[in-house]
Backbone bond lengths (Angstrom), bond angles and torsions (degrees), N, CA, C in turn:
res aa  C-N    CA-C-N  psi(-1)  N-CA   C-N-CA  omega(-1)  CA-C   N-CA-C  phi
1 M - - - 1.479 - - 1.519 110.31 -
2 R 1.338 114.71 131.13 1.435 120.59 -177.59 1.522 112.57 -71.03
3 Q 1.269 118.57 146.37 1.444 122.43 170.99 1.552 109.31 -83.04
4 P 1.353 111.89 153.03 1.512 112.72 173.70 1.554 108.76 -63.12
5 R 1.357 115.11 149.98 1.488 120.23 -171.64 1.472 111.96 -56.34
6 S 1.391 118.27 -40.49 1.519 119.58 -176.39 1.461 107.52 -69.34
7 E 1.282 123.52 -42.94 1.477 125.51 178.65 1.605 106.99 -58.46
8 L 1.272 115.20 -44.60 1.505 119.97 -173.14 1.541 104.85 -65.82
9 S 1.316 116.61 -49.54 1.463 120.48 177.45 1.480 110.18 -52.30
10 E 1.331 123.24 -51.84 1.384 126.59 -178.80 1.470 114.15 -55.72
11 R 1.455 114.06 -41.22 1.441 122.52 -179.51 1.545 110.77 -64.96
12 V 1.325 115.98 -44.67 1.440 125.29 -179.04 1.600 106.24 -63.60
13 I 1.352 119.62 -45.32 1.299 121.97 -179.49 1.513 111.94 -58.45
14 G 1.343 112.20 -46.90 1.467 116.92 173.11 1.476 115.80 -53.17
15 M 1.253 118.15 -40.10 1.476 123.01 176.90 1.535 113.46 -63.86
16 A 1.317 111.24 -41.22 1.395 120.58 177.63 1.543 113.66 -65.70
17 I 1.256 115.01 -40.02 1.426 119.27 179.49 1.551 108.45 -67.22
18 D 1.276 119.66 -37.48 1.480 123.34 176.21 1.526 109.85 -64.53
19 V 1.333 119.82 -40.70 1.484 122.58 177.68 1.493 107.85 -61.70
20 H 1.367 115.81 -43.09 1.566 121.01 -176.64 1.510 107.99 -66.47
21 R 1.349 117.39 -41.56 1.495 116.67 -178.05 1.451 111.01 -63.71
22 H 1.386 117.82 -34.91 1.494 119.60 -178.28 1.495 112.86 -76.90
23 L 1.320 118.97 -34.55 1.440 126.59 -171.21 1.475 114.69 -99.51
24 G 1.333 118.53 -39.10 1.424 127.47 -173.93 1.485 109.66 69.00
25 P 1.373 118.43 -176.55 1.464 118.91 -177.57 1.509 111.60 -83.18
26 G 1.241 116.98 168.95 1.596 121.74 171.29 1.488 113.55 108.91
27 L 1.323 122.00 1.23 1.402 118.50 175.44 1.555 113.09 -104.70
28 L 1.269 115.32 176.76 1.516 120.66 176.86 1.447 113.19 -73.92
29 E 1.325 114.45 150.34 1.524 120.51 177.50 1.533 109.90 -49.12
30 S 1.252 115.46 -38.29 1.529 116.52 -170.84 1.524 111.82 -68.41
31 A 1.408 117.55 -26.27 1.428 116.89 177.60 1.520 110.03 -74.51
32 Y 1.370 119.23 -40.31 1.395 121.56 173.03 1.583 113.51 -58.51
33 E 1.279 113.27 -41.12 1.470 118.01 -177.59 1.506 109.40 -66.66
34 A 1.362 119.14 -43.12 1.461 121.62 177.86 1.491 112.46 -60.93
35 C 1.279 115.67 -41.73 1.502 121.35 -177.78 1.567 110.33 -66.90
36 L 1.343 112.81 -49.78 1.429 117.64 -179.43 1.574 114.77 -62.02
37 C 1.360 112.08 -33.76 1.445 116.51 175.02 1.508 112.36 -67.47
38 F 1.398 114.64 -34.24 1.457 119.57 178.49 1.477 108.10 -65.09
39 E 1.355 118.25 -44.03 1.427 120.81 174.73 1.536 116.89 -55.02
40 L 1.413 114.63 -45.91 1.437 123.16 179.95 1.586 106.38 -60.92
41 D 1.284 115.72 -43.69 1.402 118.81 -176.09 1.547 113.06 -67.58
42 Q 1.302 113.79 -37.41 1.465 119.02 179.10 1.527 111.45 -69.19
43 A 1.364 116.75 -31.83 1.394 122.78 176.29 1.534 114.51 -86.23
44 R 1.298 113.27 6.56 1.636 121.81 -179.11 1.507 109.87 52.85
45 V 1.324 117.56 45.36 1.415 122.60 175.57 1.523 106.45 -101.96
46 P 1.464 117.04 119.29 1.450 119.28 -175.90 1.596 107.83 -62.71
47 F 1.324 113.16 134.86 1.418 119.88 176.89 1.614 112.31 -151.11
48 R 1.289 120.67 164.57 1.425 125.12 170.97 1.479 103.92 -138.93
49 R 1.324 109.61 148.35 1.571 118.80 -173.98 1.500 107.35 -115.74
50 Q 1.336 117.74 147.78 1.383 127.69 -179.10 1.532 113.94 41.84
51 V 1.358 110.50 62.69 1.487 117.05 -177.24 1.521 110.15 -86.68
52 N 1.351 115.22 132.10 1.431 121.06 178.12 1.461 110.24 -63.19
53 L 1.291 113.53 146.56 1.461 122.00 -177.76 1.533 105.14 -132.14
54 P 1.308 123.65 96.55 1.484 121.16 178.43 1.522 109.93 -76.41
55 V 1.269 112.31 156.71 1.499 120.89 176.06 1.573 103.77 -101.53
56 V 1.394 112.89 130.35 1.461 118.51 173.91 1.496 108.86 -97.79
57 Y 1.351 118.29 116.48 1.354 121.53 -178.51 1.548 105.60 -127.69
58 K 1.373 116.00 119.93 1.422 122.47 179.31 1.544 108.80 57.39
59 E 1.230 116.12 44.87 1.543 124.50 178.33 1.550 111.77 65.07
60 V 1.318 116.36 19.54 1.518 120.45 179.67 1.474 107.29 -113.80
61 R 1.335 117.15 127.88 1.438 116.61 176.79 1.538 107.59 -85.49
62 L 1.431 112.49 124.30 1.487 113.51 178.66 1.552 110.14 -118.73
63 D 1.319 113.77 139.09 1.539 115.74 177.71 1.495 105.22 -90.83
64 C 1.311 111.54 105.65 1.569 114.95 176.23 1.562 115.22 -106.25
65 G 1.312 107.73 14.03 1.507 113.21 167.15 1.571 112.19 89.53
66 Y 1.266 118.73 8.44 1.452 126.89 177.86 1.563 107.12 -73.14
67 K 1.374 114.29 131.83 1.393 117.33 174.74 1.597 109.19 -135.23
68 M 1.308 115.72 136.60 1.462 122.59 174.77 1.503 107.80 -85.30
69 D 1.340 119.88 128.20 1.429 124.55 -173.10 1.556 110.78 -54.97
70 V 1.287 112.56 -59.58 1.566 118.32 177.00 1.544 111.75 -142.70
71 V 1.252 112.86 137.93 1.483 117.72 178.18 1.511 104.82 -124.70
72 V 1.380 110.51 121.53 1.542 119.21 -171.00 1.547 106.12 -99.92
73 D 1.321 114.85 123.43 1.448 119.87 173.94 1.509 116.09 46.43
74 D 1.301 117.14 29.52 1.387 127.64 176.94 1.520 112.77 57.29
75 V 1.324 121.01 19.03 1.470 125.24 179.80 1.541 109.41 -127.28
76 L 1.315 121.62 -6.54 1.434 121.21 -168.34 1.495 109.45 -141.83
77 I 1.303 121.66 125.37 1.446 123.38 177.68 1.522 107.01 -104.73
78 I 1.347 118.71 137.00 1.424 122.82 177.35 1.477 106.16 -119.27
79 E 1.248 117.02 124.54 1.494 127.49 179.55 1.505 106.43 -114.13
80 L 1.331 116.83 110.52 1.472 122.17 -179.40 1.504 114.09 -95.88
81 K 1.312 116.21 138.58 1.472 118.32 178.96 1.531 107.35 -136.23
82 A 1.353 117.56 156.64 1.469 123.83 176.11 1.514 102.08 -137.46
83 V 1.330 119.26 65.29 1.419 124.91 -179.56 1.562 115.12 -117.85
84 E 1.296 117.49 169.34 1.460 118.47 -176.63 1.489 112.99 -59.45
85 R 1.368 114.19 -37.33 1.482 122.49 177.53 1.491 107.23 -165.42
86 L 1.358 112.29 154.20 1.440 122.31 176.76 1.551 107.38 -69.18
87 L 1.227 118.43 141.27 1.526 124.10 179.83 1.505 107.67 -121.90
88 P 1.362 117.48 161.34 1.458 117.77 177.91 1.571 114.81 -56.95
89 I 1.306 117.54 -28.89 1.480 125.08 175.41 1.513 111.20 -56.08
90 H 1.287 114.94 -40.96 1.517 121.67 -179.32 1.541 108.42 -65.53
91 E 1.330 119.37 -43.60 1.397 123.85 177.68 1.459 112.65 -64.60
92 A 1.379 113.52 -38.10 1.505 119.83 -178.11 1.618 106.20 -68.35
93 Q 1.290 115.66 -38.84 1.550 121.24 -179.60 1.472 103.66 -58.98
94 M 1.422 122.43 -50.36 1.355 122.15 -174.91 1.460 115.35 -63.83
95 L 1.337 117.38 -44.59 1.465 124.66 -179.60 1.544 106.78 -62.29
96 T 1.346 123.71 -35.20 1.433 125.48 178.03 1.487 111.32 -70.93
97 Y 1.316 119.72 -35.38 1.461 128.35 173.41 1.487 107.94 -60.39
98 L 1.263 114.72 -53.59 1.520 120.21 177.81 1.489 111.58 -53.99
99 R 1.299 115.24 -51.21 1.487 117.32 -178.00 1.566 112.24 -62.08
100 L 1.282 116.97 -47.42 1.492 123.88 -173.37 1.536 109.93 -69.41
101 S 1.407 116.87 -33.13 1.552 121.09 -178.15 1.486 108.97 -82.52
102 G 1.306 119.55 -31.30 1.438 124.83 -169.60 1.565 111.21 82.42
103 I 1.244 114.08 14.45 1.479 115.90 179.60 1.594 104.37 -96.45
104 G 1.320 118.91 140.47 1.397 123.41 -164.49 1.564 115.93 -92.75
105 V 1.353 115.13 -18.49 1.445 121.46 -176.22 1.453 115.21 -128.58
106 G 1.312 118.83 137.58 1.445 124.59 178.98 1.545 112.52 -140.74
107 L 1.384 112.92 144.04 1.420 119.21 172.12 1.513 111.24 -113.09
108 L 1.393 114.52 123.12 1.397 119.72 176.25 1.547 105.98 -101.84
109 M 1.373 115.52 122.88 1.438 123.57 -173.80 1.434 109.17 -123.47
110 N 1.435 115.03 121.96 1.441 118.64 173.50 1.586 108.47 -105.61
111 F 1.258 119.52 105.99 1.441 124.65 179.54 1.465 116.88 -72.63
112 N 1.351 118.09 -6.82 1.474 121.71 178.77 1.499 109.19 -90.30
113 E 1.254 123.35 43.99 1.440 127.80 173.84 1.481 108.33 -121.17
114 T 1.337 118.91 153.50 1.495 122.11 177.34 1.531 109.40 -67.75
115 V 1.409 114.64 -36.05 1.467 122.36 178.33 1.542 104.90 -122.28
116 L 1.343 116.70 121.19 1.421 120.38 -174.77 1.518 113.62 -59.48
117 K 1.338 115.05 -36.28 1.498 119.54 -178.53 1.601 112.28 -56.07
118 N 1.328 118.12 -27.41 1.410 125.47 178.48 1.515 114.15 -70.89
119 G 1.408 114.80 -21.03 1.387 121.74 179.44 1.625 114.09 -113.66
120 L 1.267 113.82 26.26 1.470 120.76 -173.77 1.563 108.36 -115.24
121 R 1.339 115.99 129.72 1.417 125.31 172.40 1.536 109.42 -132.17
122 R 1.378 111.73 130.94 1.497 117.57 174.25 1.573 103.34 -105.32
123 L 1.352 115.78 118.86 1.474 124.05 -177.80 1.537 108.21 -112.22
124 T 1.324 119.84 144.70 1.434 126.26 172.10 1.479 109.82 -128.62
125 Y 1.460 110.84 154.00 1.443 114.28 177.31 1.455 108.71 -129.24
């Protein structure tokens, strides 16, 4: 049975905070992704990694190489970053992923912060 989206978001944020507490800032996105996916797996939360996202242009599906970092239970996109700071382009990227995928909620997480909550954005479409 699926959890309500807000509960799922809170649960995933808790797992991400735990990963950040253990690793701290300064690693590559791929390390945080692997550790967060480990936590999701341990908690038996269904997810997929590096999910292809085609672009539909004039009713034609085109593979343009876009990949969503993690999709949780087919209702939540997680986009991980390890950058100096989140920029408007990162939020635009997430909003586009939400629109193209039909998934309504996304978490944008910048692990290169001393406190993860400062690099966390919950976006909806």
